Backbone as a chain_set.jsonl record, in Angstrom:
{"seq": "MANRPPDEEIAKWRKWFAMESNNRGWELVELAQRTPAEAEEMLNAAHASALLWSKIGTDVNTARAHLLLGLVHGLAGDAALALRYAQASLDYFAVRECPDWEIAFAHAAMACAAHAAGDQGLHERHYREAAGQGEAIADPEDREIFMRTFRQIASV", "coords": {"N": [[-19.718, -22.958, 17.854], [-21.468, -20.71, 19.786], [-21.665, -17.938, 19.436], [-20.785, -17.437, 16.912], [-20.601, -15.589, 13.948], [-22.78, -15.511, 11.038], [-21.809, -17.32, 8.054], [-21.876, -15.711, 5.746], [-21.55, -13.162, 6.775], [-18.979, -13.351, 7.858], [-17.513, -13.789, 5.495], [-17.981, -11.339, 4.225], [-16.605, -9.561, 5.925], [-14.011, -10.625, 5.769], [-13.432, -10.046, 3.102], [-13.503, -7.24, 3.192], [-11.357, -6.706, 4.992], [-9.305, -7.899, 3.515], [-9.18, -6.211, 1.277], [-8.559, -3.762, 2.529], [-6.071, -4.377, 3.715], [-4.602, -4.974, 1.413], [-4.722, -2.467, 0.081], [-3.34, -0.873, 1.942], [-0.821, -2.091, 1.87], [-0.049, -1.442, -0.793], [-0.005, 1.376, -0.595], [2.214, 1.714, 1.051], [4.218, 0.586, -0.512], [4.471, 2.53, -2.459], [5.829, 4.594, -1.224], [8.686, 6.651, -1.234], [10.686, 6.406, 0.625], [10.92, 4.278, 3.442], [10.354, 3.804, 6.891], [11.862, 1.493, 9.229], [9.697, 0.373, 10.662], [7.559, 0.92, 8.925], [8.348, -0.609, 6.739], [8.114, -3.168, 7.81], [5.365, -3.169, 8.342], [4.448, -2.978, 5.712], [5.171, -5.48, 4.661], [3.673, -7.138, 6.399], [1.055, -6.271, 5.841], [0.777, -7.018, 3.151], [1.016, -9.808, 3.353], [-1.147, -10.381, 5.04], [-3.279, -9.598, 3.418], [-2.946, -11.442, 1.308], [-3.432, -13.874, 2.648], [-6.116, -13.553, 3.445], [-7.386, -13.202, 0.926], [-6.894, -15.724, -0.065], [-8.764, -17.21, 1.241], [-11.259, -16.271, 0.396], [-11.155, -15.371, -2.198], [-10.54, -15.37, -5.802], [-8.677, -17.024, -8.455], [-7.425, -14.899, -9.79], [-7.316, -12.983, -7.769], [-5.485, -14.217, -6.087], [-3.229, -14.216, -7.75], [-2.809, -11.468, -7.981], [-2.264, -10.912, -5.313], [0.132, -12.312, -5.068], [1.662, -10.76, -6.769], [1.85, -8.316, -5.347], [3.179, -9.325, -3.084], [5.599, -10.13, -4.257], [6.661, -7.648, -4.954], [6.841, -6.321, -2.39], [8.562, -7.975, -0.946], [10.79, -7.808, -2.582], [11.414, -5.065, -2.38], [12.03, -5.053, 0.297], [14.313, -6.49, 0.279], [14.425, -9.27, 0.344], [15.302, -11.597, -1.528], [14.782, -14.31, -2.347], [12.079, -14.916, -1.623], [10.86, -12.785, -2.947], [11.424, -13.338, -5.664], [10.091, -15.793, -5.922], [7.338, -15.149, -5.479], [6.924, -13.074, -7.368], [7.481, -14.391, -9.777], [5.435, -16.3, -9.785], [3.237, -14.635, -10.079], [3.787, -13.401, -12.571], [3.783, -15.693, -14.195], [1.086, -16.325, -14.106], [-0.272, -14.02, -15.206], [0.936, -13.73, -17.702], [-0.057, -15.616, -19.452], [-2.727, -15.233, -19.807], [-5.67, -13.436, -20.806], [-5.686, -10.185, -19.776], [-6.058, -7.064, -17.99], [-4.158, -4.285, -19.25], [-2.527, -3.061, -17.326], [-1.985, -5.061, -15.455], [-0.09, -6.895, -16.525], [2.025, -5.16, -16.858], [2.594, -4.469, -14.187], [3.292, -7.045, -13.294], [5.711, -7.531, -14.625], [7.159, -5.439, -13.504], [7.269, -6.256, -10.836], [8.859, -8.525, -11.142], [11.231, -7.292, -12.019], [11.904, -5.846, -9.741], [12.266, -7.932, -7.897], [14.384, -9.298, -9.136], [16.361, -7.36, -8.986], [16.719, -7.261, -6.213], [17.816, -9.771, -5.932], [20.21, -9.445, -7.154], [20.541, -10.056, -9.815], [21.449, -8.885, -12.612], [20.945, -9.1, -15.412], [18.381, -10.297, -15.561], [16.971, -8.381, -14.162], [17.298, -6.093, -15.839], [15.993, -6.999, -18.187], [13.285, -7.384, -17.358], [12.738, -4.899, -16.26], [12.887, -3.175, -18.462], [10.821, -4.275, -19.999], [8.647, -3.832, -18.268], [8.686, -1.027, -18.228], [8.054, -0.415, -20.906], [5.545, -1.696, -21.165], [4.203, -0.29, -19.185], [4.163, 2.35, -20.182], [2.429, 1.912, -22.24], [-0.038, 1.555, -21.093], [-3.391, 2.085, -21.384], [-5.377, 3.629, -20.034], [-5.142, 6.749, -18.509], [-5.251, 7.19, -15.707], [-4.802, 4.609, -14.618], [-2.25, 4.268, -15.659], [-0.813, 6.248, -14.261], [-1.068, 5.281, -11.632], [0.394, 2.916, -11.901], [2.923, 4.051, -12.489], [3.572, 5.344, -10.086], [4.275, 3.236, -8.452], [6.266, 2.016, -10.032], [8.317, 3.881, -10.003], [9.6, 3.312, -7.645], [11.214, 1.202, -8.028], [14.463, 0.102, -8.619], [16.278, 1.559, -11.248], [17.577, 0.633, -14.512]], "CA": [[-19.623, -21.754, 18.663], [-22.771, -20.068, 19.896], [-21.606, -16.545, 19.013], [-20.159, -17.341, 15.59], [-21.447, -14.891, 12.965], [-23.097, -16.305, 9.844], [-20.723, -17.412, 7.064], [-21.953, -14.56, 4.844], [-20.973, -12.025, 7.5], [-17.536, -13.591, 7.919], [-16.981, -13.552, 4.15], [-18.022, -9.896, 3.981], [-15.521, -8.928, 6.674], [-12.735, -11.065, 5.187], [-13.214, -9.263, 1.881], [-13.179, -5.875, 3.586], [-9.994, -6.687, 5.53], [-8.391, -8.205, 2.408], [-9.013, -4.992, 0.484], [-7.859, -2.771, 3.355], [-4.669, -4.797, 3.821], [-4.03, -4.792, 0.088], [-4.541, -1.034, -0.168], [-2.266, -0.373, 2.805], [0.433, -2.582, 1.308], [0.294, -0.638, -1.967], [0.37, 2.718, -0.125], [3.585, 1.659, 1.58], [5.1, 0.329, -1.658], [4.652, 3.781, -3.203], [6.671, 5.544, -0.507], [10.075, 6.716, -1.7], [11.485, 5.901, 1.749], [10.124, 3.697, 4.501], [11.023, 3.519, 8.159], [11.807, 0.044, 9.486], [8.335, 0.005, 11.058], [6.73, 0.933, 7.718], [8.743, -1.766, 5.934], [7.494, -4.343, 8.434], [3.928, -3.067, 8.1], [4.252, -3.268, 4.299], [5.213, -6.938, 4.533], [2.532, -7.713, 7.116], [-0.176, -5.961, 5.111], [0.733, -7.857, 1.949], [0.742, -11.198, 3.746], [-2.525, -10.442, 5.543], [-4.143, -9.552, 2.247], [-2.823, -12.727, 0.599], [-4.116, -14.899, 3.438], [-7.557, -13.351, 3.368], [-7.846, -13.509, -0.431], [-6.846, -17.183, -0.257], [-9.98, -17.772, 1.838], [-12.509, -15.823, -0.223], [-10.936, -14.825, -3.533], [-10.417, -16.184, -7.008], [-7.295, -17.173, -8.914], [-6.856, -13.589, -10.107], [-6.981, -12.357, -6.49], [-4.247, -14.852, -5.637], [-2.139, -13.715, -8.599], [-2.554, -10.082, -7.581], [-1.608, -10.967, -4.008], [1.521, -12.697, -5.333], [2.317, -9.592, -7.356], [2.194, -7.422, -4.24], [4.198, -9.985, -2.261], [6.863, -10.045, -4.975], [7.173, -6.282, -4.811], [7.218, -5.948, -1.024], [9.766, -8.715, -0.563], [11.889, -7.227, -3.338], [11.77, -3.785, -1.762], [12.603, -5.353, 1.611], [15.599, -7.153, 0.073], [14.316, -10.728, 0.491], [15.316, -12.005, -2.932], [14.184, -15.62, -2.605], [10.615, -14.796, -1.601], [10.468, -11.853, -4.005], [11.444, -14.054, -6.946], [9.035, -16.817, -5.895], [6.018, -14.542, -5.656], [6.871, -12.332, -8.627], [7.405, -15.364, -10.866], [4.081, -16.869, -9.773], [2.362, -13.607, -10.633], [4.062, -13.285, -14.005], [3.308, -16.927, -14.844], [-0.372, -16.241, -14.226], [-0.734, -12.956, -16.104], [1.54, -13.831, -19.038], [-0.765, -16.574, -20.313], [-4.162, -14.952, -19.759], [-6.151, -12.104, -21.16], [-5.772, -9.403, -18.545], [-5.883, -5.637, -18.242], [-2.785, -3.91, -19.594], [-1.762, -2.708, -16.131], [-1.559, -6.246, -14.701], [1.159, -7.43, -17.065], [3.062, -4.169, -16.554], [2.951, -4.67, -12.789], [3.965, -8.339, -13.132], [7.114, -7.34, -15.036], [7.782, -4.566, -12.503], [7.565, -7.086, -9.665], [10.027, -9.35, -11.491], [12.406, -6.415, -12.023], [12.212, -5.549, -8.345], [12.792, -9.168, -7.309], [15.696, -9.565, -9.735], [17.299, -6.393, -8.41], [17.018, -7.741, -4.854], [18.654, -10.963, -6.072], [21.482, -9.089, -7.779], [20.579, -10.62, -11.159], [21.376, -7.701, -13.46], [20.317, -9.412, -16.692], [16.948, -10.482, -15.331], [16.445, -7.073, -13.785], [17.215, -5.249, -17.033], [14.971, -7.511, -19.105], [11.94, -7.119, -16.848], [12.581, -3.448, -16.082], [12.574, -2.607, -19.781], [9.479, -4.741, -20.371], [7.699, -3.106, -17.425], [8.649, 0.359, -18.684], [7.296, -0.385, -22.163], [4.148, -2.035, -20.879], [3.645, 0.802, -18.399], [3.89, 3.474, -21.079], [1.33, 1.534, -23.134], [-1.307, 1.446, -20.366], [-4.307, 2.987, -22.094], [-6.068, 4.558, -19.143], [-4.168, 7.623, -17.848], [-5.253, 6.989, -14.258], [-4.104, 3.341, -14.376], [-0.831, 4.493, -15.957], [-0.23, 7.004, -13.144], [-0.965, 4.353, -10.499], [1.556, 2.07, -12.192], [4.164, 4.822, -12.403], [3.889, 5.608, -8.674], [4.993, 2.052, -7.977], [7.444, 1.765, -10.861], [9.375, 4.792, -9.563], [10.254, 2.767, -6.457], [12.077, 0.091, -8.463], [15.768, 0.559, -9.109], [16.343, 1.609, -12.714], [18.73, -0.046, -15.128]], "C": [[-20.958, -21.024, 18.631], [-22.764, -18.654, 19.333], [-20.988, -16.355, 17.631], [-21.108, -16.619, 14.634], [-21.755, -15.82, 11.788], [-21.931, -16.263, 8.848], [-20.704, -16.21, 6.119], [-21.325, -13.323, 5.483], [-19.449, -12.155, 7.587], [-16.897, -13.303, 6.563], [-16.937, -12.063, 3.837], [-16.855, -9.2, 4.68], [-14.139, -9.357, 6.166], [-12.416, -10.253, 3.94], [-12.816, -7.837, 2.23], [-11.741, -5.784, 4.107], [-8.964, -7.021, 4.45], [-8.124, -6.958, 1.582], [-8.247, -3.935, 1.262], [-6.377, -3.111, 3.483], [-3.941, -4.596, 2.503], [-3.734, -3.314, -0.172], [-3.423, -0.457, 0.69], [-0.908, -0.844, 2.299], [0.881, -1.75, 0.12], [0.679, 0.786, -1.58], [1.821, 2.738, 0.335], [4.594, 1.362, 0.486], [5.438, 1.645, -2.351], [5.519, 4.809, -2.49], [8.096, 5.495, -1.032], [11.029, 6.196, -0.628], [10.527, 5.374, 2.802], [10.963, 3.538, 5.756], [11.041, 2.0, 8.33], [10.401, -0.422, 9.88], [7.404, -0.032, 9.841], [7.073, -0.247, 6.809], [8.114, -3.038, 6.497], [5.984, -4.338, 8.208], [3.597, -3.406, 6.645], [4.218, -4.78, 4.07], [3.998, -7.582, 5.192], [1.222, -7.471, 6.38], [-0.311, -6.843, 3.873], [0.416, -9.304, 2.297], [-0.671, -11.355, 4.293], [-3.506, -10.465, 4.376], [-4.123, -10.894, 1.513], [-3.565, -13.836, 1.35], [-5.633, -14.76, 3.291], [-8.108, -13.642, 1.97], [-7.826, -15.011, -0.676], [-8.094, -17.859, 0.296], [-11.238, -17.436, 1.045], [-12.359, -15.395, -1.681], [-10.893, -15.864, -4.632], [-8.945, -16.325, -7.366], [-6.651, -15.822, -9.229], [-6.518, -12.832, -8.824], [-5.68, -12.923, -5.944], [-3.062, -14.333, -6.439], [-1.796, -12.272, -8.248], [-1.883, -10.018, -6.213], [-0.143, -11.361, -4.173], [2.305, -11.539, -5.923], [2.762, -8.627, -6.252], [3.278, -8.032, -3.359], [5.564, -9.953, -2.951], [7.493, -8.665, -4.839], [7.654, -6.001, -3.388], [8.456, -6.703, -0.566], [10.987, -8.213, -1.331], [12.358, -5.919, -2.72], [12.413, -3.985, -0.393], [13.934, -6.097, 1.502], [15.586, -8.657, 0.264], [14.166, -11.33, -0.902], [14.579, -13.312, -3.19], [12.659, -15.539, -2.626], [10.134, -13.855, -2.697], [10.399, -12.569, -5.35], [10.323, -15.087, -7.016], [7.674, -16.202, -6.194], [5.897, -13.798, -6.981], [6.754, -13.286, -9.812], [6.018, -15.989, -10.934], [3.088, -15.897, -10.395], [2.549, -13.494, -12.145], [3.561, -14.512, -14.758], [1.794, -16.882, -15.059], [-0.781, -15.234, -15.299], [-0.197, -13.101, -17.524], [0.752, -14.728, -19.984], [-2.278, -16.36, -20.331], [-4.454, -13.579, -20.335], [-6.304, -11.341, -19.857], [-5.642, -7.927, -18.898], [-4.406, -5.298, -18.457], [-1.933, -3.605, -18.367], [-1.263, -3.938, -15.381], [-0.243, -6.807, -15.229], [2.305, -6.453, -16.826], [3.531, -4.335, -15.113], [3.694, -5.988, -12.575], [5.43, -8.236, -13.539], [7.846, -6.432, -14.041], [8.152, -5.361, -11.254], [8.776, -7.974, -9.937], [11.301, -8.51, -11.508], [12.849, -6.115, -10.604], [12.851, -6.761, -7.666], [14.189, -9.47, -7.839], [16.751, -8.605, -9.197], [17.695, -6.83, -7.0], [17.957, -8.942, -4.896], [20.022, -10.659, -6.666], [21.645, -9.666, -9.172], [20.354, -9.486, -12.164], [20.664, -7.976, -14.781], [18.81, -9.568, -16.571], [16.287, -9.156, -14.976], [16.27, -6.19, -15.022], [16.094, -5.684, -17.961], [13.566, -7.141, -18.618], [11.702, -5.632, -16.6], [12.182, -2.808, -17.41], [11.166, -3.024, -20.243], [8.411, -4.005, -19.565], [7.568, -1.656, -17.886], [7.823, 0.478, -19.962], [5.827, -0.675, -21.954], [3.47, -0.907, -20.103], [3.292, 2.002, -19.253], [2.69, 3.191, -21.974], [-0.01, 1.378, -22.406], [-2.247, 2.515, -20.907], [-4.941, 4.036, -21.185], [-5.053, 5.42, -18.389], [-4.103, 7.436, -16.324], [-4.541, 5.694, -13.886], [-2.609, 3.505, -14.609], [-0.152, 5.238, -14.814], [-0.095, 6.13, -11.904], [0.247, 3.442, -10.696], [2.861, 2.833, -11.975], [4.549, 5.138, -10.954], [4.638, 4.429, -8.066], [6.306, 1.879, -8.728], [8.614, 2.679, -10.463], [10.162, 4.247, -8.373], [11.227, 1.637, -6.797], [13.355, 0.652, -9.046], [15.788, 0.492, -10.634], [17.582, 0.89, -13.211], [19.819, 0.945, -15.47]], "O": [[-21.505, -20.757, 17.561], [-23.78, -18.212, 18.797], [-20.7, -15.228, 17.229], [-22.278, -16.986, 14.52], [-21.053, -16.809, 11.578], [-21.169, -15.297, 8.807], [-19.633, -15.743, 5.733], [-20.653, -12.538, 4.814], [-18.725, -11.176, 7.407], [-15.857, -12.648, 6.49], [-15.969, -11.577, 3.251], [-16.194, -8.346, 4.088], [-13.208, -8.552, 6.136], [-11.28, -9.823, 3.741], [-11.894, -7.284, 1.63], [-10.993, -4.89, 3.711], [-7.859, -6.479, 4.469], [-6.98, -6.676, 1.227], [-7.37, -3.276, 0.703], [-5.525, -2.23, 3.371], [-2.81, -4.112, 2.472], [-2.634, -2.956, -0.593], [-2.639, 0.364, 0.213], [0.054, -0.075, 2.299], [2.053, -1.388, 0.023], [1.596, 1.354, -2.173], [2.563, 3.674, 0.037], [5.725, 1.844, 0.551], [6.574, 1.846, -2.782], [5.909, 5.806, -3.099], [8.647, 4.416, -1.25], [12.064, 5.611, -0.946], [9.46, 5.944, 3.03], [12.139, 3.181, 5.69], [10.304, 1.296, 7.639], [9.968, -1.498, 9.469], [6.556, -0.919, 9.738], [6.186, -0.821, 6.177], [7.636, -3.885, 5.742], [5.393, -5.377, 7.917], [2.582, -4.047, 6.374], [3.343, -5.292, 3.371], [3.367, -8.466, 4.612], [0.375, -8.361, 6.302], [-1.394, -7.354, 3.585], [-0.37, -9.952, 1.606], [-1.323, -12.365, 4.032], [-4.447, -11.259, 4.357], [-5.174, -11.415, 1.141], [-4.253, -14.648, 0.732], [-6.336, -15.74, 3.041], [-9.166, -14.255, 1.835], [-8.66, -15.522, -1.423], [-8.445, -18.959, -0.13], [-12.182, -18.225, 1.02], [-13.357, -15.086, -2.332], [-11.165, -17.047, -4.429], [-8.073, -15.81, -6.665], [-5.466, -15.622, -8.966], [-5.524, -12.106, -8.792], [-4.862, -12.184, -5.396], [-2.007, -14.043, -5.874], [-0.623, -11.898, -8.221], [-1.027, -9.164, -5.98], [0.727, -10.812, -3.498], [3.482, -11.359, -5.611], [3.909, -8.18, -6.23], [4.197, -7.332, -2.933], [6.582, -9.766, -2.285], [8.7, -8.534, -4.635], [8.761, -5.496, -3.201], [9.306, -6.142, 0.124], [12.095, -8.195, -0.793], [13.557, -5.694, -2.558], [13.244, -3.181, 0.029], [14.609, -6.314, 2.508], [16.652, -9.268, 0.34], [13.056, -11.543, -1.389], [13.825, -13.41, -4.158], [12.023, -16.044, -3.551], [9.099, -14.109, -3.314], [9.425, -12.42, -6.088], [9.679, -15.237, -8.055], [6.946, -16.682, -7.063], [4.865, -13.887, -7.645], [6.005, -13.016, -10.752], [5.481, -16.187, -12.024], [2.202, -16.3, -11.149], [1.577, -13.492, -12.901], [2.981, -14.387, -15.837], [1.291, -17.351, -16.08], [-1.553, -15.564, -16.199], [-0.835, -12.629, -18.466], [0.886, -14.605, -21.201], [-3.023, -17.211, -20.818], [-3.603, -12.69, -20.349], [-6.979, -11.804, -18.937], [-5.17, -7.583, -19.982], [-3.521, -5.953, -17.905], [-0.731, -3.87, -18.373], [-0.22, -3.873, -14.73], [0.634, -7.159, -14.439], [3.44, -6.876, -16.612], [4.733, -4.341, -14.847], [4.621, -6.051, -11.767], [6.299, -8.795, -12.87], [9.028, -6.641, -13.769], [9.223, -5.161, -10.681], [9.623, -8.156, -9.063], [12.347, -8.974, -11.055], [14.043, -6.13, -10.305], [13.847, -6.634, -6.954], [15.076, -9.855, -7.077], [17.899, -8.993, -8.978], [18.87, -6.774, -6.637], [18.793, -9.115, -4.009], [20.899, -11.524, -6.679], [22.766, -9.762, -9.671], [19.218, -9.171, -12.519], [19.857, -7.158, -15.223], [18.055, -9.035, -17.384], [15.186, -8.853, -15.435], [15.204, -5.606, -15.223], [15.335, -4.855, -18.464], [12.754, -6.64, -19.395], [10.571, -5.161, -16.721], [11.253, -2.002, -17.468], [10.423, -2.22, -20.804], [7.386, -3.599, -20.114], [6.462, -1.116, -17.929], [6.987, 1.374, -20.082], [4.964, 0.014, -22.499], [2.3, -0.603, -20.338], [2.237, 2.609, -19.069], [2.01, 4.117, -22.417], [-1.021, 1.096, -23.048], [-1.929, 3.705, -20.887], [-5.022, 5.209, -21.55], [-4.189, 4.881, -17.698], [-3.028, 7.515, -15.73], [-3.756, 5.676, -12.939], [-1.793, 2.96, -13.865], [0.969, 4.896, -14.435], [0.905, 6.23, -11.193], [1.028, 3.226, -9.769], [3.791, 2.321, -11.352], [5.736, 5.192, -10.634], [5.54, 4.619, -7.251], [7.344, 1.623, -8.117], [9.774, 2.283, -10.577], [11.285, 4.688, -8.125], [11.976, 1.177, -5.934], [13.328, 1.567, -9.869], [15.37, -0.5, -11.232], [18.501, 0.582, -12.452], [20.863, 0.558, -15.995]]}, "num_chains": 1, "name": "protein.A"}
């Protein structure tokens, strides 16, 4: 293609759109109530972010995208996809050194997915783990970011 931008330019824009989509997805997750249009946008933003990170990101970007996908599908009531993505995220973060907030979010995503699936035992186990991990987040700002999301997950 004669008008194709250089690969570096494409990568720069993919990263920008990946971050924007990711941030929009998280903004919508944090809403206490979403309109049907906002719920659809939440899903679309999370999937757009995941697609773009798959082109330019690392394994940790993929795991974080799965974390968001687990949450958005759980909040939207799609249990099968929520469990798939949340489990992939948890599998990644549970066996690696990672910031304290990542493992807290991974358990929160599993709790959300389990709630969507109607699996009370799984929900309780991961909800309690997420709550404990969330309270232990060292940085107050990271803890508050976590809590804004955690409040959207059905409690035990």
